[in-house]
Every structure is written in structure tokens, then in C-alpha cells.
N, C-alpha and C positions, 0 to 999 in steps of 0.2 A: 716885332718880331716874334713867331708861335711855333712851337713843337709838334709837329702834325708825323705823329707814330713814334719811326726814331729820327726822323727828318727835323731841317727847318725852315720855316716859307717866312716871307714878306710880307705884311699885313697892305692893305690898301692897294689902290686901282690905279691903273696905267697900262700903257700900252708897252713899257720897256722892258727887256730879259729879264729884267731882276723878280718880277711878280710873276713870271711864268716857268717859275723855277724853284726845286726843293734843293737845298745844302744839308750836304749830309754830317758838319758841325757846326755849332751854335758859330765858333770864330770864322769861319767862312760866311757864315749868313752876315758876317756884321762885317765883312771886307769887301760883301758882293754889295751891302746899300751903302756904303763908303764909294765905291769904286762909281754906283749908277749916280751919287746926288752930286759928282764932279762930273755926268755925263759921258762918263767910262763908255767903253763896251764891252762884251761878254768875253774876250779876248785879253783885255784891260786885267779884269778880275782875276782872268785861270792866272797872269801871268805873277800878279801880285801874290795870291796865296799859293803859287808855287817858290816865290822868292819869301814869304814868313814861314811855308814847311821848311824851307834848307837853314834860317835861324833859329826855327825851334832844336831846345837839346834833342837828343837821341837816345832812343830808350835803351837802358841797361839792363837784360833779362838775369840780375847778381841773384835772384833763389837758384836760379838753373845752376849758373857759376859755382856758388857755395855750397849746394849736392856734390855737385860733381869732382868740388877736388876734396871733398870726403873721400867722395869716392874713387877718386886717382890714388889718393894715397893707398886706402886698402888695397888698390890691385899690382898697384908699386911693393906694397909687403909680401904678398902671393907672390910675385915673378911666376907668372905663366907660362908653360911652355909653348912652346909653335905646336904641340901637336894637342893642347889645350884650346889654344885660338883656333887652330882648324876642325876641330870637330864641333866649334860652338859655333863658328863659319857656317858649317854643315847646315846644320838648320837654324839658322836666323831666318827673321824675318827680312821682307821688305823695306830698303834704306837703312838696313841695319852692317849688310857686309858688302863688298863687293870687290868680285874676284879683280885679280890683276896677274900679270906675268910675273911682276917682283915676287922673289921669292924668300930674299931679304927681310929676317927681321927687323921693326923699328918699334922702338921703347915705347908704352904709353905715355900720352900728352895729352894738355888741352886744347881745343881748335874750336876758337870761336868765328866761324860764318853765319854769324846773327846779323842782318842786313848790309852783307855783303853781297850776297847772292839771292834769287830766290829759290827760298824754304831753307836758306841757311841759318843752321842754331848753334846754339852750343855741346862741343860730344867731344868726349874722350877718344882722338884716334890709339890705334895698336893694329900690328899688324905681322904676317908671318908666312911663309910655306905660301902664298896666292890670294892667303885673306886678307883686307883690308877692312877692320872692322871701327863702325862709329854709332861708339854706344852712347843715348842721350843719356838724360836724369834718371830715366828710369830703368832701361838697357843696360846700365853700366851694373847695377844691383843687382840681376839678372846674372849677368855675369860674373859678378863675385858670387853669388848662391851656388854657381854650376862648378865654378873653380872649387868651393868648398866641400861639396856635394862629390864628386869624382876624387876628392883627394883622403875622402872617408876610407 
């Protein structure tokens, strides 16, 4: 096995599928070689790689969680009003605010969608007056600064 750029290739000569393909990771190349030696097909390799992927421990965004827990405590201590949430939502960018029909206030809480859905992430949810804010580890501190500046 050799690394070619950012991918892995199986060395050797042959007509098999394993020699005509590049693999994104070393562990996948190792599985491909193992399956190929046993006379397996490409579909056998794909099934085995999927199986191995499911066994691997899921990555936990612990750095983001730790930072957001600090920001969450700060936001709870500031106890933002509906007006502040709505005003921040009016100027917030894409992916930060969702306008809803729900007018009710909901308290800030940590919400982890990382690995559960496409583009999922750890964020703080807070909402009021038709604005649902989803504050990631950077946006949360901008929100805190916005509230502090507004209250000066």
C-alpha cells in the first residue's frame, strides 16, 4: 500500500478491482486488500467497510460542547428579553435564525444534532416572538456581546 496524494493505492499488478481503485483512508485500503485476497468483489468490500464504520466510535464535538456550556450559562444569567431576541434575529445571518409562527418564548438550552442529520451541529436554541435562534460556538458569543452592548 502506498499513499498517493491524499488517497491510498494497492501496489502490485493484476486485473482485479482492488488495483484499479484509490481508497480515501488506509483502513479502507487494508479492508479492500483483505477482501480481494479472499476472492471478494467490490460489493463485498463496500459491505465490510460499512460494517467497520458502524463499529467505530462516533466523534463527539467535545470542544464545541465545552465552549457552548460556558456561553449557555452566560446567556441564562443575562436572561434575554423577547425584544432582544427578536432584534438579534432581524440582523442574524443564514443558519442562525429561523422565523416561525410560534410566538411563545422558550428558554435557552443546548441542542446537539451533530451526526444526527446532514449539517447537524451542537448549538444553543433560544426563541421568542417568531424568532428561533440557533447559536453555534461563535455566534453565541456575538449574541452575548449584542445583549451587553444593548444594555449599556
